[in-house]
N, C-alpha and C positions, 0 to 999 in steps of 0.2 A: 350322482343323487340317484338314491332309488327310487324304482315306479312307485306310484301311489298305490296302485292296486295290482294285486299277484298276478292278475292277466290283463292283457289289452283287451281282450274280448272277455265280455262279462255275461252272466246267465239273468234273466228277469223273470221271477214268477208272478205270475199275476196274483194279487193278494187281495184285490179290491172288498172292502166290507159292508159298503153303504147300503141303505136302501134306495132300491129303484124306484122310478116315475110309479110303479103301482104299490109302494110301499114294503115292499119284500125285500128282507135281508138276505143280501150278497155273501158269500164265505166261498171266495173264488179258490182258495189253497184248499177248501175240500172238495170241492167240485171236480176239480183235476186230481184229487186222490193223493197231491202231493205232500199233503199233511200226516201223511201213512207210509207215505214211499218216499221221506227224503233225500234216506241214503242210498236209496237206487238209482234216483236222478241225480243225484250227486256224484257217485261212481260214473254215469254217462256223461256226466260234464267234463270230468277228468279225462275219460276218453279221447273226447274231442280237443282238448288242451285247455279248457276253461278252469279257471281254479277260483274265479270270483263271482258272486252270486247277489241279486238285490231280493230281499225277502221282505214279507210284511208280519209284524205282531200284531196280532187280532186283539183291538185294544177292548173289543165288547167281551172277548172270552177271557182277558185275562185282569181285568177290573171289575170286582165284583162290588165297588161300593166299599164294604166295609173290609175286605183283604184282596189279595191279588192271588191269583190260581195260574202257575206259568205251566201248567200241564200240557198244554196246548204248544208251548214253545219247546220242552224238553225234545222231543224227537228230534227238530232241526238242529236244535244247537249241539247235540250229542252227534248227529250225523255230518256236519260241519266240521267237528272237532275230530272224527275219526277217518273224514277223506282228505282233511288240510284244505277246505273251501273257507275261503274270504267272504265274509258275510257284510254287507250292507243293511241295515234293517231300518224298514220303514215302521214308524210308530203308530201313525194316523193315516192309513190310506183309504180317506173319504169317509170311514165309517168309524163313530162312537156309541158309548154306552147308550141304552134307549133311555136311562134317568137325566142325561145330559141337555143343556138348551144352550147353544153355541153362543148367543147373545149375552149371556149371563157371566159374571166375572169367575164363577165356579167352572165354568170351560177352563179356562187358563190354569186355574189353581188344580183341577185334575188331569190335566196333560202333562203338566210340570211333574206334580207327584207319581204318576203313571211313569213318566219317562224315568224318574229317579230309580224307582223300583226296579223297572227293566234293565238299568244300568247296573244296579247291585247283583241283579242276579247274572248278570253276564259277567259281572268281575270277578263271580266266584266261581262261575262254569267254564271260562277261556280266560287266557293269558295273553290276549293279543289286543293291540290298537282298535277299540270299537269303532265301528263308523254307523252313523245314524241321519236316516231322514225325518225329521219330528214331524212333518205334516207333508204330503207328497202332493205337489203340484199345486201350491197355495194358489196361484190365479186360474187355473183350471175350474178346481174346487169351487172356488167363490163363483164363477161364471156358472157351472151347472147347477149349482144349490139355489141360483136365482132365478132358473129357468124351468122349473118342475122338472130336472131330468134327476134329480139327486137330492134325499132328505138335506135341508129342512122345507125345500121348496118354497124359499123366500122372495118371490118374485122383485126384482128390481132393488134387491139390496145386497147386491154383489159387492160394493164397496164397503159396505160394513161388514162383511163377512170376511174380505181379505183384510183388513186390518185385525179383526179378532184373532184370525190366523197366525197374524203377525206375531201380535203381542202372546199368544200362546208357543208360537215357535221359539221367542225369544227366552220365555220362562223356563220351556224344556231344556235347551242348551244351558241355561244356568245351573238346572238341577242336575242334568247330567255330567258338567264339568264339577259339581261337589263332590261327585264320585269317583271320576276320572280324568282327570286335568288334562290329559292328553286326546280327550275323545275328537274324533273329526265328523263333521256334517255336512251334509248333500242336501241343498235346494234345487230340485229339478223343475223345469214348468218346459211348456211348450215354446219356442222361437217360431216366429212365421214373418210372411211379407203380404203386404197388402198394397192394391195399386188402385186407382181411380177409373172409373171406367172411360173406355178409351172419347166415347161421345160425350163424357159428362167431365171436363176437366174441374168445374168448378168443386168437385167433391175431392181435391186432392188433400185438403187440408183436414177433411175429414177420416181420409184413408189413413193419413199418418198420424192421426191420433189413436186410431183403433191399433195401427202398428205400433207405435211408442208404449202402449199398454201392456206389452209383454214384457216390458221392464220393470214395472210397477211394483209388484211383492219385491224383487231383488233390491229395488232403490230403497224400500221401506227398512227392509232389513239391516240394509247397510249405513241406514240413518242417511242418506241421500235426500229423503223428502220426508216431512213431516217427522222429525228428530223425538217428538214430545211421544210419538210409539215406544221409545226403548233403542232403537236401532241402532246400531254401530258396526263398523266394517269388520270387528273379530268374528262376527254372525255369519255372515256371507264366507262362508269358508270354502267350500268346494260348489261349483256352478254345473247344476246336470242342465242342458239341454235336450230337449224331445221335440223328434221331427218325423212326420208321417206325409203320406202323400197329399193329404189334405190342409197342409199347414201354407198353403199360398193361395190368395183369393183376390178376386175382385170387387172392391167395396161395394156392398155391405156383405156378400155373402155368395159369390159366385167363385166355386173352386176353378183354379188354374189347373188344368190336366197335366200330371206330371205323365200319364201314359200315352197322350197323344205322340205322333211323330208327322211334320215337325212339332217342337213343343212350341208353346206360346212364348214370345220372343221377351215378355215381362218376368218370365220367370228368374229367379236369381241363384245361382248354385249355391249351395248348401255351405261350400266352405266359406264364401262370403258373410253368409249370416253367422257363422260361428265364430269369425275373425269380428265381427261388429260386436258380438259379445265379449269376447275377450278383451278388445281395445276398451272396451267401457269399464270392466271390473278389475282387469289385471290379475283374476285368480284362477286357482285351479279349474280346469274343465273338463268335461267327458260328454259324450252322449249317454244320455240315462236312458233313454228310449228309442228305439227305430225298429220297423220291422213292413213288412208286406202280407200280402194274402195270395193265396193259390199258385198259379204259375208265375205272379208276379215277384214272389220272394225272392229267388235268383239274381233276377236283373235287377231289382232295388238294391241288394245288399251288395252287389258289384259298383253299382253307383256309387254308395257310399262310402265304399271303399274308395274309390278313386278319388272322392271328394275331401276324405279325410286326409288321405297322401298329399293333397294339394295345399289343403289347411298347412300340414304340417310342415311342407317346403318351403309355403310362404312365412314360417317362424311362429305359427300358432300351435303352442304345444296341448295338442289333445292327450288326453291321460288314458282314455279306454272308450269304447264303445259296447252299450248294452243292448243287445238282443232281447225285444220285448214284445210278445212273450216268449219265453223259448221253451214251453210247452203250448199246444194248440190250447186255443179257449172258448167256450162258449159267449154268446151277445148278453151284456148283461140285461137286456130287456126279454130275451128268450134263449131258456138254458137248453134247449134243445137245437139253437141254432149254433154251429162249429163256424169258426172263422177260417180255419186252415191257415193259421198264420206262424206256427212255430216250426221249431227246429227239428221237436219231435210231435208226430200226428199222436192223438191218442184213440185207438181203436178198440171200441168194445170186445170182450173174449167170448160174451154170453154166460159168464159167470160172475158179472158185476165189476171185473176188472177192467181198467182202462190200459190197453197195453200202448207201451211207448212204443212208437215205429219211426226209426229215423228217416226223416224225409232227403232222398238221395240226390234230387236235385237243387234243395238249399243248401245240405251239407257239402254240395261238390264246389256252391257258388263261395260258403265259408271258406275252404282251403283256397279258391281263389283272391278272396279277399283278404286273406293272410300276406298272401305273396304278393299285391300290391301294395300294402301299408308297411308290412313287416314287423314282425314283433318289437324289433328294437329299433323302428323306424321312426319314433319319435323322439323330440330334443328335449328332454328334461330343462325345468328353468326352476330355479328356485324362487317361491316365493314367500312373503312376507305373512306372518300369522297373525 
């Protein structure tokens, strides 16, 4: 069976478009100049052997309420066509048009109509099977939007937001399938591990409940919980697991430090977390986001590769790993503070351009990661649609 993606290693372009805690509309595609340099960026990908990318369709730029304007999307579509890069399109990366209220039924209708319009546009522009992420990180978005980090700053309404996003995602899937019956869907969310404090074993149940919450959006989409929302196994097509250094903690919020030597013995190896997700859903699965920052980029990637190799050897069919972000990016709350987290650092040239400078240490770690995992190292499994 052919591989799900064109390359095992995938590039993720930061494409968040939400309003941050200060109400400022973000456009990370524009901030990194990827909007006007997509073809250049894709050619750099091909030079390092990457042929698949995660991208964002900026909903607030495309959906004008009375019509759709695809001018912001055309350069990326053309760049992908000319370079042969396969794209997974995020339709809602935390942000939506200003006239929409997420809590109203119109939000569901608008996402579905917009999704159908994007599918039609891509069908006329490309000849390949389209991949979509209707809503990026349903669980994380619901959590952040209920804690004043992301608009609509709806404190305590995370459960309500999550269910509305599930309904909207289902409607978007159906709308896209009406255009392209073979379309594939990615639903990515963080995976994590939570432990009780050593001196407070009575918090074990609370820690377990917090950990179990990572599965809720996937369960709702698949119809395992609250089937009245419309969930069904067909919607949970491809599972994306996102994992960073802060994804394991002591209840309620004390991080288990990945960087410590020796590491906290309660840290669970990544391959076991991935195996839990695969055994729960038995769906195609890939790492939809992972990376570190600064000098930790290389060691993190080598460990990720070793963990993926272990998962593959144990029979868990991981379809790919997405380096996210592939280009360095600034902080959502401070666009002057850059994270130093990309395979390419972005260096101002003095004339308004951000030069793409390959981070040699990270690039060497990627070369080693390829050797650890092996481009053909995973064993594909046939999954029922």
